N, C-alpha and C positions, 0 to 999 in steps of 0.2 A: 505477339504473345497469343498462344492458342486459347480457345474457349475454355478448355479444361484447366489450363494454368491460371486464367483469370478467375474461374470459379473457385479454385483452390486458394488463391490469394485473398479473394473476398470472404471466403469462409474463415480463413485464419484471422482476418481483420475483425470479423464479427465475433469470433471466439475471444479475441483479445479485449474487445470492447465489453463483452459480457464479464470477463474476468475483472476488468476495472470496476464495473458496477458492483460485482460481488465484494471486492475489496472495500469499496465505499460503504456498502451495507454492513459489513463486519465491523468496520471502524465506528460507524454510527451506533451500532448495537452496543459495542463496548463502551462508547461514550455515555449512552443512556444508562447502562448498568452501573456506571461509576458516578452518575448524577452530575455529569459535566454538561452544562447548557450548550445548546447548538451554537450560540453566539460567542462562546468562550473559545479563543484560539487554543489549539492543542499541539503537542509534539507527538509524533508517531514514529515507531520503530517497526520495521518490517524485515523479515529474513531475506537475505540476498540470494534468491534462487534465479534460475534462468528465466522463468516466466515473470518474476517481479522485475528483473532488469528490462525485459521487453515492455512491460507496463510503464515503467518509469520513462523509457525513451519516448513513448507515444502519448501517454495519458497522465503524466505527472501533474501538470497544471490542472487538469480536470479533477483529479483525485484531491489535490490540495484545496481547490475551490469548493468542491462539494462537501468537504469535511472540515473546513476552516483550519487546515494544518498550516502552521508557520514554520515548522521544522520537521522534515521528513527524512529519516535516516534509514538507509539500507544496512542492516546488521550482517556482518560477515563473520559468523562463528568460527569458520575454518581458519580465518586469519587472526584469531585470538580476540575478536571483538564480540563478546557474548551479548545476548539480549539482556537489558537491565532487569534483574530478577525482582527488584522491589516494585516494579510497575505491574498493574493489572494486564493480563495477557489473554489472548484467545488464539486457538490454532484451528485451521481448516485446510482442506485440500483444494488446490487450484490445478485442475487436470490431475496429473500423477505426482504433483509436488506438494509437500506439506509447507504451509506458510504460517508463521507465528507473527502476531501483531501485538504491540504493547503501546499504550498511550499514557500521556499525563497532561495536565493543564500547563499551558505555556507560561513561563515566567519571563520570557525574553522578548515579547512583542513580535516584531516582524523579522527576526533573525532566521535565515534559512541555511541549512547545511546540506551538502550533497550526499555524502556517504561516510560512514564510520570505518 
């Protein structure tokens, strides 16, 4: 692998890690705004974009651990699975993609779902 290819790969990895940290930050902000304690397990819904799929492949466990998520659902609106409207939401841009996050206190303990 050339030096240029290695630099590009490590830059992409650094960007992805930064995006994971941003997602954690936005989830934690939404948690605080809703008065949900840090120790309270939550369920989170995130729009299923290309960047979110990449984040879930590499950083799902990290995101779940940092935010105390017991159920992380990638919402695919195009497939007819809309974001739960009754939940508090926030939207922000990850690169050139809009990502919406919704959270709620977990009622199911340690149940984990992969994707809606």
